[in-house]
C-alpha positions in Angstrom: 15.9 -17.3 22.9 18.7 -14.8 23.3 18.5 -13.4 19.8 14.7 -12.8 20.1 15.3 -11.0 23.4 18.0 -8.8 21.8 15.7 -7.8 19.0 12.8 -7.1 21.3 15.0 -4.9 23.6 16.3 -2.8 20.7 13.0 -2.6 18.8 10.8 -1.7 21.8 13.3 1.0 22.9 13.5 2.5 19.4 9.7 2.6 19.0 9.1 4.2 22.4 11.8 6.8 22.1 11.1 7.7 18.4 7.3 8.2 19.2 8.0 10.4 22.2 10.7 12.5 20.6 8.9 12.9 17.2 5.6 13.7 19.0 7.2 16.5 21.1 9.3 17.8 18.2 6.2 18.0 15.9 4.2 19.7 18.7 6.9 22.3 19.1 7.5 22.8 15.4 3.9 23.1 14.3 1.9 24.5 17.2 4.3 27.2 18.4 6.1 30.0 16.7 9.8 30.7 17.5 12.9 31.8 15.7 14.8 29.1 13.8 11.7 26.8 13.4 12.0 26.6 9.6 15.7 26.0 9.8 15.2 23.1 12.0 12.7 21.6 9.6 15.1 22.0 6.7 17.8 20.4 8.8 15.5 17.4 9.6 14.7 17.0 5.9 18.4 17.2 5.0 19.3 14.5 7.5 16.5 12.3 6.1 18.0 12.5 2.6 21.4 11.1 3.8 21.6 7.3 3.1 21.9 5.2 6.2 25.0 3.5 4.8 26.7 6.8 4.5 26.3 7.4 8.3 27.7 4.0 9.3 31.4 4.9 9.2 31.0 8.2 11.2 28.8 6.5 13.7 31.2 3.6 14.1 34.1 6.0 14.7 32.1 8.0 17.3 30.7 4.9 19.1 34.1 3.3 19.2 35.6 6.5 20.8 32.9 6.6 23.5 32.9 2.8 24.1 29.4 2.3 22.7 30.1 -0.5 20.3 28.7 -3.8 21.1 26.0 -2.2 23.4 22.3 -1.9 23.1 22.5 1.9 23.6 24.8 2.3 20.7 22.6 0.3 18.3 19.5 2.1 19.5 21.1 5.5 18.9 22.2 4.3 15.4 18.6 3.3 14.6 17.2 6.5 16.0 19.5 8.6 13.7 17.8 6.9 10.7 14.2 6.7 12.0 13.7 10.1 13.7 13.8 12.3 10.6 11.2 10.4 8.8 9.1 10.0 11.9 9.1 13.8 12.4 8.1 14.5 8.8 5.4 11.8 8.9 3.9 13.0 12.1 4.1 16.6 11.1 1.4 16.1 8.4 -1.1 15.1 11.0 -0.2 18.0 13.2 -0.7 20.5 10.3 -4.1 19.0 9.7 -5.4 19.7 13.2 -7.8 22.6 13.3 -6.4 25.5 15.3 -9.9 26.4 16.6 -9.8 23.3 18.8 -6.7 24.6 20.7 -8.1 28.2 20.9 -11.4 26.9 22.4 -9.5 24.8 24.9 -7.4 27.7 26.0 -10.6 29.8 26.4 -12.0 27.1 28.7 -8.8 27.3 30.8 -6.8 24.4 29.6 -3.0 24.7 30.2 -0.3 23.5 27.8 0.0 20.1 29.4 -3.7 19.5 29.1 -3.7 20.7 25.5 -0.8 18.3 24.7 -2.3 15.1 26.2 -6.1 15.6 26.1 -6.3 17.2 22.6 -3.1 16.9 20.6 -2.4 13.3 21.4 -5.8 11.9 20.5 -5.9 13.9 17.3 -2.5 12.7 16.3 -3.2 9.0 17.2 -3.2 7.7 13.6 0.1 9.4 12.9 1.6 8.0 16.1 0.5 4.5 15.1 2.0 4.8 11.6 5.2 6.1 13.2 5.2 3.1 15.5 4.7 0.7 12.5 7.6 2.3 10.6 10.0 2.3 13.6 9.1 -1.3 14.5 9.5 -2.7 11.0 12.7 -0.8 10.3 14.5 -1.6 13.6 13.2 -5.2 13.5 14.4 -5.9 10.0 17.7 -4.0 10.1 20.8 -6.2 9.5 23.9 -4.2 8.5 24.2 -1.9 11.5 23.4 -4.8 13.9 26.1 -6.9 12.3 28.7 -4.1 12.2 28.2 -2.7 15.7 27.6 -5.9 17.7 30.7 -7.9 17.8 29.6 -10.3 20.6 27.5 -13.1 19.2 25.3 -13.2 22.3 24.1 -9.7 21.4 23.2 -10.4 17.8 19.7 -9.6 16.7 17.4 -11.9 14.8 18.3 -10.7 11.3 22.0 -11.4 12.0 21.2 -14.8 13.6 19.0 -15.7 10.6 21.9 -14.9 8.2 24.1 -17.4 10.1 22.2 -20.3 8.5 23.9 -19.5 5.2 27.5 -21.0 5.3 30.1 -21.6 2.6 29.1 -25.3 2.8 25.5 -24.6 2.0 22.2 -23.5 3.6 20.2 -25.3 6.2 16.9 -24.8 4.4 14.6 -26.3 7.0 16.1 -24.4 10.0 16.2 -21.2 8.0 12.5 -21.5 7.1 11.5 -22.2 10.7 13.6 -19.2 11.8 12.0 -17.0 9.1 8.5 -17.8 10.6 9.8 -16.9 14.0 11.3 -13.7 12.6 8.1 -12.6 10.7 5.5 -13.5 13.4 6.1 -10.5 15.7 5.7 -8.1 12.8 2.4 -9.7 11.8 1.1 -9.7 15.4 2.1 -6.0 16.0 0.4 -4.9 12.8 -2.8 -6.8 13.7 -2.8 -5.0 17.0 -2.5 -1.5 15.6 -4.2 -1.8 12.2 -7.5 -0.5 13.5 -5.9 2.8 14.5 -4.3 3.4 11.1 -6.2 6.0 9.1 -7.1 9.7 9.1 -7.7 11.5 12.4 -11.4 12.0 13.3 -12.0 15.7 14.2 -15.6 15.8 13.3 -17.7 17.5 16.0 -14.5 18.9 17.6 -15.4 22.5 16.7 -18.7 23.9 17.8 
């Protein structure tokens, strides 16, 4: 189904990009010291406090100017603007809970920054990464207003917009809407069942000798 494909394209892209960007941003903002670090965190928090509806008109104007309306890229960027600030703050808590002695020991053993990132930081931050994935997936999968506003071509509608089409001035096709609702909710349930075992606090016991 074309609407299911559209939702999967947008959602998978949003989850992948948000996890990578938030992971790298948190690594830079918590594991390293540089000028302007606190200002960046305050800026992230300020953006997070802006309601998504308040950003729709500026985004619409910018996307229209650059020809990004009615495109997957434009919708993905619109979702990223709402999801990234929370993802960074959510993942930052897991980074702050990592014992610095682990990184110091690894550096003493000769590990470079790339090895520290993927062999130590990534496993310790796995629960936070999973929770970020869940948030990004649910938010982008369920979002309706931006998808309806930015996507003018009906063939590019996502599932929430398609589901709303069952409500017409003449009434509601209840049977079709209920069947569509099951189709709409099933991927969320399957995704949560796949990642639920990884949700929880990070296990760092035994990491420090």
